C-alpha positions in Angstrom: 0.0 0.0 0.0 2.9 2.3 0.7 4.1 2.0 -2.9 0.6 2.8 -4.2 0.4 5.8 -1.9 3.7 7.1 -3.3 2.5 6.7 -6.9 -0.7 8.5 -6.0 1.3 11.3 -4.4 3.3 11.8 -7.5 0.1 11.9 -9.6 -1.6 14.5 -7.4 1.5 16.6 -7.4 1.4 16.9 -11.2 -2.3 18.0 -11.3 -2.4 21.3 -13.1 -5.4 22.9 -14.7 -3.2 25.4 -16.5 -1.2 22.7 -18.3 -1.4 22.1 -22.0 -4.2 20.0 -23.6 -2.0 16.9 -23.9 -0.7 17.2 -20.3 -4.2 17.6 -18.9 -5.5 14.5 -20.8 -2.4 12.5 -19.9 -3.0 13.1 -16.2 -6.4 11.5 -16.6 -4.9 8.6 -18.5 -2.2 8.1 -15.9 -4.7 8.3 -13.0 -7.0 5.6 -14.5 -3.9 3.4 -15.3 -3.0 3.7 -11.6 -6.6 2.7 -10.6 -6.4 -0.4 -12.8 -3.1 -1.5 -11.4 -2.3 -5.0 -12.6 -6.0 -5.7 -13.6 -6.1 -8.8 -11.4 -8.6 -7.7 -8.8 -11.7 -5.5 -9.0 -11.8 -4.9 -5.2 -8.2 -3.7 -5.4 -9.2 -1.2 -8.0 -12.1 0.0 -5.9 -9.7 0.4 -3.0 -7.5 2.6 -5.0 -10.5 4.8 -6.0 -11.4 5.2 -2.3 -7.7 6.0 -1.6 -7.8 8.8 -4.2 -11.0 10.2 -2.8 -9.6 10.2 0.7 -6.4 11.9 -0.4 -8.3 14.7 -2.3 -10.9 15.3 0.5 -8.1 15.7 3.0 -6.6 18.6 1.2 -8.8 21.6 0.3 -6.3 23.2 -2.0 -6.1 19.9 -3.9 -9.9 20.0 -4.3 -9.7 23.4 -5.9 -7.0 22.2 -8.3 -9.1 19.1 -9.2 -12.3 21.2 -9.8 -10.3 23.7 -11.9 -8.8 20.8 -13.9 -12.2 19.2 -14.4 -13.8 22.5 -15.5 -11.1 23.1 -18.1 -11.3 19.5 -19.3 -15.1 19.5 -19.6 -15.0 22.9 -21.4 -12.3 21.9 -24.0 -13.2 18.2 -24.6 -16.4 17.5 -26.4 -18.3 14.7 -24.6 -21.0 14.3 -27.2 -19.0 12.2 -29.7 -18.3 9.8 -26.9 -21.9 9.3 -26.0 -23.3 9.4 -29.5 -20.7 8.0 -31.8 -18.2 5.9 -29.8 -18.2 2.3 -31.0 -19.9 3.1 -34.4 -18.3 3.2 -37.8 -17.5 6.7 -39.0 -18.8 5.7 -42.4 -21.6 3.2 -43.0 -19.5 0.7 -45.0 -18.0 -2.5 -43.8 -14.7 -2.0 -45.8 -14.3 1.4 -44.3 -14.8 0.0 -40.8 -12.3 -2.8 -41.4 -9.7 -0.1 -42.5 -10.5 2.0 -39.5 -9.9 -1.0 -37.1 -6.7 -1.9 -38.8 -5.6 1.8 -38.5 -6.4 1.7 -34.8 -4.4 -1.5 -34.3 -1.3 -0.3 -36.3 -1.2 3.4 -35.5 -0.8 5.0 -32.0 -3.3 7.5 -30.7 -2.4 10.9 -29.4 -3.8 12.4 -26.1 -3.7 15.8 -27.6 -7.3 15.8 -28.7 -10.6 17.5 -27.9 -12.6 14.4 -29.0 -13.8 12.5 -25.9 -14.0 9.3 -27.9 -10.2 9.3 -28.6 -9.4 10.2 -25.0 -11.8 7.5 -23.7 -10.0 4.8 -25.8 -6.7 5.9 -24.2 -8.0 6.2 -20.6 -10.2 3.1 -20.4 -8.8 0.6 -23.0 -9.6 -2.7 -21.4 -12.6 -4.9 -20.5 -11.4 -4.7 -16.9 -12.4 -1.0 -16.8 -16.0 -2.1 -17.4 -15.8 -4.4 -14.4 -14.6 -1.9 -11.8 -16.8 0.9 -13.2 -19.9 -1.3 -12.7 -18.8 -2.3 -9.2 -18.3 1.3 -7.9 -20.4 1.9 -4.8 -23.0 4.7 -5.1 -21.5 6.4 -2.1 -18.1 6.7 -3.8 -19.8 8.1 -6.9 -21.5 10.8 -4.9 -18.2 11.7 -3.3 -16.5 11.9 -6.7 -19.3 14.1 -8.1 -19.0 16.4 -5.1 -15.3 16.8 -5.6 -15.5 17.5 -9.3 -18.2 20.1 -9.2 -20.1 21.9 -6.4 -21.9 24.3 -8.7 -25.8 24.0 -8.9 -25.8 23.8 -12.7 -23.8 20.6 -13.0 -26.9 18.4 -13.5 -28.3 20.6 -16.2 -25.1 20.6 -18.1 -25.0 16.8 -18.0 -28.6 16.7 -19.2 -27.8 18.9 -22.2 -24.9 16.7 -23.1 -27.2 13.6 -23.0 -29.9 15.4 -25.0 -27.3 16.5 -27.7 -26.1 12.9 -27.9 -29.6 11.6 -28.3 -30.2 14.2 -31.1 -27.1 13.2 -32.9 -27.9 9.5 -32.6 -31.4 10.1 -33.9 -30.0 12.0 -36.9 -27.9 9.0 -37.8 -30.8 6.6 -37.4 -32.9 8.9 -39.6 -30.2 9.0 -42.3 -29.8 5.3 -42.4 -33.5 4.6 -42.3 -34.1 6.9 -45.2 -31.3 5.3 -47.3 -33.0 3.9 -50.5 -31.1 0.6 -50.4 -32.7 -0.1 -47.0 -36.0 1.7 -47.4 -36.9 -0.2 -50.6 -36.2 -3.5 -49.0 -38.5 -2.9 -46.1 -42.0 -4.5 -46.2 -44.8 -2.5 -47.7 -46.5 -2.2 -44.4 -43.3 -0.8 -42.7 -42.9 1.8 -45.5 -46.5 2.9 -45.2 -46.2 3.4 -41.4 -43.4 5.9 -41.9 -41.8 5.3 -38.5 -38.7 7.4 -39.1 -40.6 10.6 -40.2 -41.5 11.7 -36.7 -38.3 10.6 -34.9 -36.7 14.0 -34.7 -40.0 15.6 -33.6 -40.2 13.2 -30.7 -36.6 13.9 -29.7 -37.3 17.7 -29.7 -40.4 17.1 -27.6 -38.3 15.3 -25.0 -35.7 18.1 -25.1 -38.4 20.7 -24.3 -39.9 18.7 -21.5 -36.4 18.1 -19.9 -35.1 21.7 -20.1 -38.4 23.5 -19.5 -38.5 25.0 -16.0 -42.3 24.3 -15.5 -42.3 20.8 -16.8 -44.4 18.1 -15.0 -43.3 14.5 -14.5 -46.3 13.2 -16.3 -45.5 15.2 -19.5 -41.9 14.1 -19.3 -42.8 10.5 -18.9 -45.3 10.8 -21.9 -42.6 12.3 -24.1 -40.1 9.6 -23.1 -42.6 6.9 -23.8 -43.4 8.3 -27.2 -39.7 8.3 -28.1 -39.3 4.7 -26.9 -42.3 3.6 -29.0 -40.9 5.5 -32.0 -37.6 3.7 -31.6 -39.3 0.3 -31.4 -41.3 1.1 -34.5 -38.0 2.0 -36.3 -36.4 -1.2 -35.1 -39.4 -3.3 -36.3 -39.4 -1.6 -39.7 -35.7 -2.3 -40.3 -36.1 -5.9 -39.1 -38.4 -6.5 -42.2 -35.3 -6.1 -44.4 -34.1 -9.5 -43.1 -37.3 -11.0 -44.6 -36.3 -9.6 -48.0 -32.8 -11.1 -47.6 -34.4 -14.6 -47.2 -35.8 -14.5 -50.7 -33.6 -12.1 -52.6 -30.0 -12.7 -51.4 -27.9 -11.1 -48.7 -25.5 -8.1 -48.9 -22.8 -8.0 -46.2 -22.7 -4.3 -46.6 -26.4 -3.9 -45.9 -26.2 -6.3 -43.0 -23.5 -4.1 -41.5 -25.7 -1.0 -41.9 -28.6 -2.8 -40.3 -26.5 -3.8 -37.3 -25.2 -0.3 -37.0 -28.7 1.0 -37.0 -29.9 -1.4 -34.4 -27.0 -0.5 -32.1 -27.8 3.2 -32.6 -31.3 2.5 -31.4 -30.0 0.7 -28.4 -27.6 3.5 -27.6 -30.5 6.1 -27.7 -32.4 3.8 -25.2 -29.4 3.7 -22.9 -28.9 7.5 -23.1 -32.6 8.0 -22.4 -32.5 5.7 -19.3 -29.5 7.6 -18.1 -31.2 11.0 -18.6 -34.3 10.0 -16.7 -32.6 8.0 -14.0 -33.3 9.0 -10.3 -29.7 8.1 -9.6 -27.7 9.9 -12.3 -24.3 9.2 -10.9 -24.8 5.4 -10.8 -26.4 5.5 -14.3 -23.5 7.5 -15.7 -21.0 4.9 -14.3 -23.0 2.1 -15.9 -23.1 4.0 -19.2 -19.3 4.5 -19.1 -18.8 0.8 -18.2 -20.9 -0.2 -21.2 -18.9 2.1 -23.5 -15.7 0.5 -22.2 -17.0 -2.9 -23.2 -18.0 -1.5 -26.6 -14.5 -0.1 -27.0 -13.0 -3.6 -26.3 -15.3 -5.2 -28.8 -14.6 -2.6 -31.5 -10.9 -3.4 -31.4 -11.7 -6.9 -32.6 -11.4 -7.3 -36.4 -12.4 -10.9 -36.2 -15.6 -10.2 -34.3 -16.6 -7.6 -36.9 -16.2 -9.9 -39.8 -17.8 -12.9 -38.1 -20.9 -11.0 -36.9 -21.5 -9.3 -40.3 -20.8 -12.4 -42.4 -22.9 -14.8 -40.3 -26.1 -14.2 -42.3 -24.2 -14.6 -45.6 -22.7 -17.9 -44.3 -26.2 -19.1 -43.4 -27.5 -18.2 -46.9 -24.5 -19.8 -48.6 -25.0 -23.0 -46.5 -28.7 -22.9 -47.3 -28.1 -22.7 -51.1 -25.5 -25.4 -50.9 -27.9 -27.6 -48.9 -30.5 -27.2 -51.7 -27.9 -28.3 -54.3 -26.5 -31.0 -52.1 -29.8 -32.9 -51.9 -29.3 -33.9 -55.5 -26.1 -35.8 -54.6 -27.6 -38.1 -51.9 -28.9 -41.4 -53.1 -31.5 -43.3 -51.1 -32.7 -46.1 -53.3 -30.9 -48.8 -55.4 -32.0 -47.1 -58.5 -30.6 -43.8 -57.4 -27.4 -45.6 -56.4 -27.0 -47.1 -59.8 -27.7 -43.8 -61.4 -25.0 -42.2 -59.3 -22.5 -44.9 -60.4 -23.4 -44.2 -64.1 -23.0 -40.4 -63.7 -19.7 -40.9 -62.0 -18.6 -43.3 -64.8 -19.4 -40.6 -67.3 -17.4 -38.1 -65.2 -14.5 -40.5 -65.2 -14.6 -40.8 -69.0 -14.4 -37.1 -69.4 -11.6 -36.8 -66.9 -9.6 -39.4 -68.9 -9.3 -36.8 -71.7 -8.5 -34.1 -69.1 -5.6 -36.2 -67.9 -4.1 -36.6 -71.3 -4.5 -33.0 -72.2 -2.7 -32.1 -69.0 0.3 -34.2 -70.1 0.2 -32.5 -73.5 0.4 -29.1 -71.8 3.4 -30.4 -69.8 5.1 -31.2 -73.1 4.8 -27.5 -74.2 7.3 -26.6 -71.3 5.4 -23.4 -70.5 6.5 -21.1 -67.6 5.0 -21.9 -64.2 2.2 -19.3 -64.4 1.1 -20.0 -67.9 1.4 -23.8 -67.3 -0.8 -23.5 -64.3 -3.2 -21.1 -66.1 -3.8 -23.4 -69.1 -4.0 -26.4 -66.7 -6.7 -24.5 -64.9 -8.5 -23.8 -68.2 -8.3 -27.6 -68.9 -9.8 -28.5 -65.6 -12.4 -25.8 -65.6 -13.7 -26.7 -69.1 -13.7 -30.4 -68.1 -15.7 -29.8 -64.9 -18.2 -27.6 -66.8 -18.6 -30.2 -69.5 -19.3 -32.8 -66.9 -21.9 -30.5 -65.3 -23.6 -29.9 -68.7 -23.7 -33.6 -69.5 -25.2 -34.2 -66.0 -22.3 -36.4 -65.0 -20.5 -36.0 -61.7 -17.1 -35.8 -60.1 -17.0 -37.5 -56.7 -14.9 -35.0 -54.8 -17.2 -32.1 -55.6 -20.1 -33.6 -53.7 -19.1 -33.5 -50.0 -19.0 -29.7 -49.7 -22.5 -29.5 -51.2 -24.0 -32.4 -49.2 -22.6 -31.3 -45.8 -25.0 -28.3 -45.5 -27.9 -30.5 -46.5 -27.0 -32.9 -43.6 -26.5 -30.1 -41.1 -29.9 -28.7 -42.0 -31.4 -31.9 -40.8 -29.7 -31.7 -37.4 -32.3 -29.1 -36.2 -35.0 -31.8 -36.4 -33.4 -34.2 -33.9 -36.1 -34.1 -31.2 -36.8 -37.8 -30.8 -35.1 -41.2 -31.1 -36.8 -41.8 -34.5 -35.5 -38.6 -35.8 -31.9 -39.6 -34.7 -32.2 -42.9 -36.5 -33.5 -41.1 -39.6 -30.5 -38.9 -39.5 -28.2 -41.9 -39.3 -30.0 -43.3 -42.3 -29.1 -40.1 -44.1 -25.5 -40.6 -43.1 -25.5 -44.1 -44.6 -27.1 -42.7 -47.8 -24.4 -40.0 -48.0 -21.5 -42.4 -47.4 -22.9 -44.8 -50.0 -23.3 -42.0 -52.5 -19.7 -40.9 -52.0 -18.4 -44.5 -52.4 -20.5 -44.9 -55.5 -19.2 -41.7 -57.0 -15.5 -42.4 -56.2 -15.7 -45.9 -57.6 -17.5 -44.7 -60.7 -14.8 -42.1 -61.3 -11.8 -44.2 -60.6 -12.9 -47.5 -62.1 -13.6 -45.7 -65.4 -10.8 -43.1 -65.6 -8.1 -45.7 -65.1 -9.0 -48.1 -67.9 -10.0 -45.2 -70.1 -6.7 -43.4 -69.8 -4.9 -46.7 -70.2 -6.8 -47.5 -73.4 -6.3 -44.0 -74.8 -2.6 -44.1 -74.0 -2.2 -47.5 -75.8 -4.1 -46.2 -78.8 -1.8 -43.1 -78.9 1.3 -45.4 -78.7 0.0 -47.5 -81.6 -0.8 -44.4 -83.7 2.4 -42.5 -83.0 4.8 -45.2 -82.3 5.8 -44.0 -78.9 4.2 -43.8 -75.4 2.5 -40.7 -74.0 5.2 -40.6 -71.3 8.8 -41.7 -71.5 10.0 -44.1 -68.8 11.7 -41.3 -66.8 8.5 -39.2 -66.7 6.4 -42.3 -65.9 8.6 -43.2 -62.9 8.4 -39.6 -61.8 4.6 -39.8 -61.8 4.8 -43.0 -59.7 7.2 -41.3 -57.2 5.0 -38.2 -56.9 2.0 -40.4 -56.0 4.0 -42.5 -53.5 2.1 -43.5 -50.4 5.0 -42.5 -48.1 5.5 -39.2 -49.8 3.6 -35.9 -49.4 0.6 -37.0 -51.5 -1.5 -37.6 -48.5 -1.0 -34.0 -47.2 -1.6 -32.6 -50.7 -4.9 -34.6 -50.9 -6.0 -32.9 -47.6 -5.0 -29.5 -49.0 -7.1 -30.3 -52.2 -10.0 -31.0 -49.9 -9.6 -27.4 -48.6 -9.8 -26.2 -52.2 -12.9 -28.2 -52.8 -14.5 -26.5 -49.8 -13.4 -23.1 -51.0 -15.0 -23.7 -54.4 -18.3 -24.5 -52.7 -18.1 -21.2 -50.8 -17.5 -19.4 -54.0 -20.4 -21.2 -55.6 -22.8 -20.2 -52.8 -21.5 -16.6 -52.8 -21.9 -16.3 -56.5 -25.5 -17.6 -56.5 -26.3 -15.2 -53.7 -24.8 -12.3 -55.7 -26.8 -13.4 -58.8 -30.0 -13.4 -56.8 -29.3 -10.2 -54.9 -28.7 -8.2 -58.1 -31.6 -9.9 -59.9 -29.5 -10.8 -62.9 -32.1 -13.4 -64.1 -34.8 -10.7 -64.0 -32.6 -8.3 -65.9 -32.0 -10.9 -68.6 -35.7 -11.5 -69.0 -36.9 -7.9 -69.2 -34.0 -5.6 -70.0 -34.9 -4.0 -73.4 -31.3 -4.2 -74.8 -31.0 -7.9 -73.9 -34.5 -8.9 -75.2 -33.8 -6.9 -78.4 -30.6 -8.8 -79.0 -31.8 -12.3 -78.0 -35.6 -12.1 -78.4 -38.0 -12.6 -75.5 -38.2 -16.4 -75.6 -34.4 -16.9 -75.9 -33.8 -14.4 -73.1 -36.2 -16.3 -70.9 -34.4 -19.6 -71.6 -31.0 -18.1 -70.9 -32.2 -16.5 -67.7 -33.7 -19.8 -66.5 -30.5 -21.7 -67.6 -28.2 -19.4 -65.7 -30.4 -19.3 -62.6 -30.2 -23.1 -62.5 -26.5 -23.5 -63.3 -24.7 -20.4 -62.0 -23.7 -22.1 -58.8 -22.3 -25.1 -60.6 -20.4 -22.9 -63.1 -18.9 -20.9 -60.2 -17.8 -24.0 -58.4 -16.4 -25.8 -61.4 -14.5 -22.8 -62.9 -13.1 -21.7 -59.5 -12.0 -25.2 -58.6 -10.4 -25.7 -62.0 -8.3 -22.6 -61.8 -7.4 -23.3 -58.2 -6.2 -26.8 -59.1 -4.1 -25.3 -61.9 -2.8 -22.0 -60.4 -2.4 -22.7 -56.6 0.7 -25.0 -57.2 2.2 -22.3 -59.5 1.7 -19.6 -56.8 2.9 -21.9 -54.1 6.1 -22.6 -56.1 6.7 -18.9 -56.5 6.6 -18.4 -52.8 8.7 -21.5 -52.2 5.9 -23.4 -50.3 6.1 -26.6 -52.2 2.4 -27.2 -52.2 0.7 -29.3 -54.8 -2.8 -30.8 -55.4 -3.9 -34.4 -55.4 -7.3 -35.0 -56.9 -8.2 -38.7 -56.7 -9.7 -38.9 -60.2 -6.9 -37.0 -61.9 -4.2 -38.9 -59.9 -5.8 -42.2 -61.0 -5.6 -41.1 -64.6 -2.0 -40.0 -64.2 -1.0 -43.4 -62.8 -2.8 -45.1 -65.6 -0.9 -43.1 -68.2 2.4 -43.9 -66.5 1.4 -47.6 -66.4 0.8 -47.6 -70.2 4.4 -46.8 -70.7 5.6 -50.1 -69.1 2.8 -52.3 -70.2 2.4 -55.5 -68.2 5.9 -55.1 -66.7 4.4 -52.3 -64.5 3.1 -55.1 -62.3 6.6 -55.9 -61.3 7.4 -52.3 -60.3 7.1 -51.6 -56.5 6.7 -47.9 -57.3 3.4 -48.7 -59.1 2.0 -50.5 -56.2 3.0 -47.8 -53.8 1.2 -45.3 -56.0 -1.8 -47.5 -56.4 -2.1 -47.9 -52.6 -2.3 -44.1 -52.3 -5.5 -43.8 -54.4 -8.0 -44.9 -51.6 -6.4 -42.4 -49.2 -6.5 -39.6 -51.8 -10.2 -40.2 -52.2 -10.9 -40.5 -48.5 -9.0 -37.3 -47.7 -10.5 -35.3 -50.6 -14.0 -36.2 -49.4 -13.4 -36.1 -45.6 -11.6 -32.7 -45.5 -14.1 -30.9 -47.7 -17.1 -32.4 -45.9 -15.7 -31.6 -42.5 -15.1 -28.0 -43.3 -18.5 -27.5 -45.0 -20.3 -29.4 -42.2 -18.6 -27.2 -39.6 -19.6 -24.0 -41.5 -23.2 -25.3 -41.8 -23.4 -26.1 -38.1 -22.4 -22.6 -37.2 -24.7 -21.0 -39.8 -27.6 -23.2 -38.5 -26.8 -22.5 -34.8 -27.0 -26.2 -34.0 -26.2 -26.9 -30.4 -23.4 -29.3 -29.4 -25.8 -31.4 -27.3 -27.0 -33.3 -30.4 -23.6 -34.4 -31.5 -22.9 -37.1 -28.9 -26.3 -38.7 -29.6 -25.5 -38.7 -33.3 -22.0 -40.3 -32.8 -23.4 -43.0 -30.5 -26.1 -43.9 -33.1 -23.6 -44.0 -36.0 -21.3 -46.3 -34.0 -24.3 -48.6 -33.2 -25.2 -48.7 -36.9 -21.6 -49.6 -37.8 -21.7 -52.5 -35.4 -25.1 -53.8 -36.5 -25.1 -53.1 -40.3 -21.7 -52.1 -41.6 -22.5 -53.0 -45.2 -25.3 -50.4 -45.2 -22.6 -47.7 -45.5 -21.3 -49.2 -48.8 -24.2 -50.9 -50.6 -27.9 -50.0 -50.8 -30.6 -52.3 -49.5 -32.3 -54.6 -52.1 -35.5 -52.7 -51.6 -36.0 -49.1 -50.8 -37.4 -48.4 -47.3 
């Protein structure tokens, strides 16, 4: 305690109302840092506050210096920005707020400021400040108020500051509520009720009732109640915009503006409660504590991006869930159809594999080699989509959200068993697709390579290149890690697909194609209608296939540029490469250990491609659906029981559909 007293003594000795702006503000920063101490104990901080009050009350000349310092501070530093704008983005754009938070993290702040928001961030920078401010006893608050100001007009000045802050907040609410991009997305009933039109009038009515000398409590309560009801009407009107998002796509920028608007409304409510509180000192302490918590949250860049992208993640997961339902087979007929579609995809990928080796023969630079490989993959994936074939590894990221959506329905034992049935259907579908791809691409590439050898007189790959292919696919090499990384790319392609479809719907591109005069004049009404319908049905698949193709081609090139040594291992493409290398040796390949090591890698490649992309997509869908963790143990127990009792159900369909 002696050390703390010495520190306090040095602080009090430097208190000077006539010091410069920066020195006056720094004194407050240093005082509150001394109160916080090591931030380990709230009672210890409260004890230091009491120690400060005792020290000032014991010395009348120190009281005069403190009052003079406070009078100068309150006259030169504007409190209104702190109460009205602290914690809000200076511009109603998510990108601007991200840049502002990065600036706050990277650049130091100066205490030479008349903005109370900047001074507040320096003086109360941690969540611990919110804790000790909330715990301050009311008696200590009254003592502090008495020390800072003994003039009778102190309460009225505080009321004017609060009223100004309410007015500024209401102006921001009005500006956002009248913005056309939000107003036109509100429901027709919300627009007709015009809740924002009378907001400023209600604020001015409250100001008159608070500052008028002959006011009655009844009229003041009526004015405050009208303002609360108006704020609730504004909140309800803006909430209807979320209903528009459900059907017409989500904009992260608009979500950010809506969240800012909602927080502004909550801030006005908090300021109003503080204004009308019978215990203004305690209310002011609680308000400052909440602002300290807001300041702590505003420094988090991750929280900003997570909160404002959650709705977009939910919509992306929802759209992926709708697509993923098509990839789950439940009957023997659907299972056979999946095998046939996968076989068709494998046949197309056989040509993709040979074209890849032809591009290698051109000896292009790393970038252009990766670019044209990406074009090859993208065109192949799009062709497979248009032919209604399938590539096994693209399914998991789409089917995971469909599975997660069913988790919200697990309210009984029967529903749990039904979900386990869906898991078996999903695993069977993946097995069918992988087998269909691999069992066709291998013989197809082998046959095409032999035909090429007969026609040209030489193999597709020379022996050195063929051995290099085997070594690159070796089970004990990095192929397993590369396959897991490829699963990440598969997941990313599904996110791009969901985002692109959301963007397509949000900007009503299909409607523009149907009715835009220039487009209909060029294509004709019927053709424009067909193209609009075609793109609406296939835009997600195009985005997934094209993005995946270019990632498979270009990511290794960029990784090589940065010296990362990353590569991709797609089970279907890898199977085709091994087949092309096998054709070089003919039947003698069966005597090569390198061939068998590479062949043994194929099941692991497929498993990791599927498992990693499914795991990432399933986790995103769980967060987007807000599924509680209590269901998971029930699911795992039920799946283990099914594995014990009917393991073949995960690989082969029942003879008759349930």
